[in-house]
C-alpha positions, 0 to 999 in steps of 0.5 A, spaced: 570 522 541 567 525 535 569 518 531 563 515 536 559 521 535 559 521 527 558 513 527 552 513 532 549 518 527 550 514 521 547 508 524 541 513 526 541 515 519 541 508 516 535 506 521 531 512 519 532 511 512 530 503 512 524 505 516 522 510 511 522 505 505 519 499 509 512 496 507 506 498 510 504 494 516 498 489 515 491 489 518 488 483 520 480 483 519 476 485 513 473 492 513 465 491 512 465 495 506 470 491 502 467 485 499 469 478 498 474 477 491 476 485 491 482 489 492 479 495 496 482 502 496 480 507 501 482 515 501 483 515 509 487 511 514 484 505 518 479 503 512 475 510 512 472 513 507 473 521 505 468 526 503 466 524 496 471 518 496 467 512 497 471 505 497 474 503 490 474 496 489 478 492 483 477 485 481 482 483 476 489 485 474 489 492 472 494 496 467 492 503 469 489 505 476 491 512 475 483 514 473 481 511 481 483 517 486 484 512 492 489 507 488 492 514 485 493 518 491 494 512 496 500 516 501 495 516 507 490 512 505 489 505 506 488 498 502 485 491 503 486 485 499 479 481 500 481 476 494 478 470 494 484 465 493 490 470 491 495 475 494 496 481 490 502 485 487 501 493 486 506 497 483 508 505 483 507 505 475 502 503 470 502 496 466 506 492 472 512 497 472 516 501 478 516 498 485 512 492 487 509 491 493 506 484 495 499 484 499 497 477 502 490 475 501 486 477 507 491 483 510 491 490 509 495 496 510 492 501 515 496 507 513 500 507 507 506 511 508 510 516 503 514 509 500 507 508 496 505 515 494 501 512 488 498 505 486 498 505 478 497 497 477 496 491 480 497 483 479 494 477 482 497 470 483 504 472 482 507 469 489 
């Protein structure tokens, strides 16, 4: 009996750990304030802007996004790839370092979780 309980708890813990590091869910339609060709970062979930935090947009590869609050403090915010022809990869460290997360063109993450607390750089057209 104790073995079964221990096994069940181990499986539940494994599922919880897997859920905690899963990529954020994708969103289908482009927000109206995210122009074509841009990667747009929002302070709030569901592509909303916070007081004093308008949408931030980038259009090219960036080695250092730490000066942009919506990218750097991404946890709890949202991100949309409205790129014209490319998918984008965002990274948890500057210069394309750290953990990479791929975001397909025409999709977004409506609520970025604790697995991606900072977006510090990005690259277009890698996959």
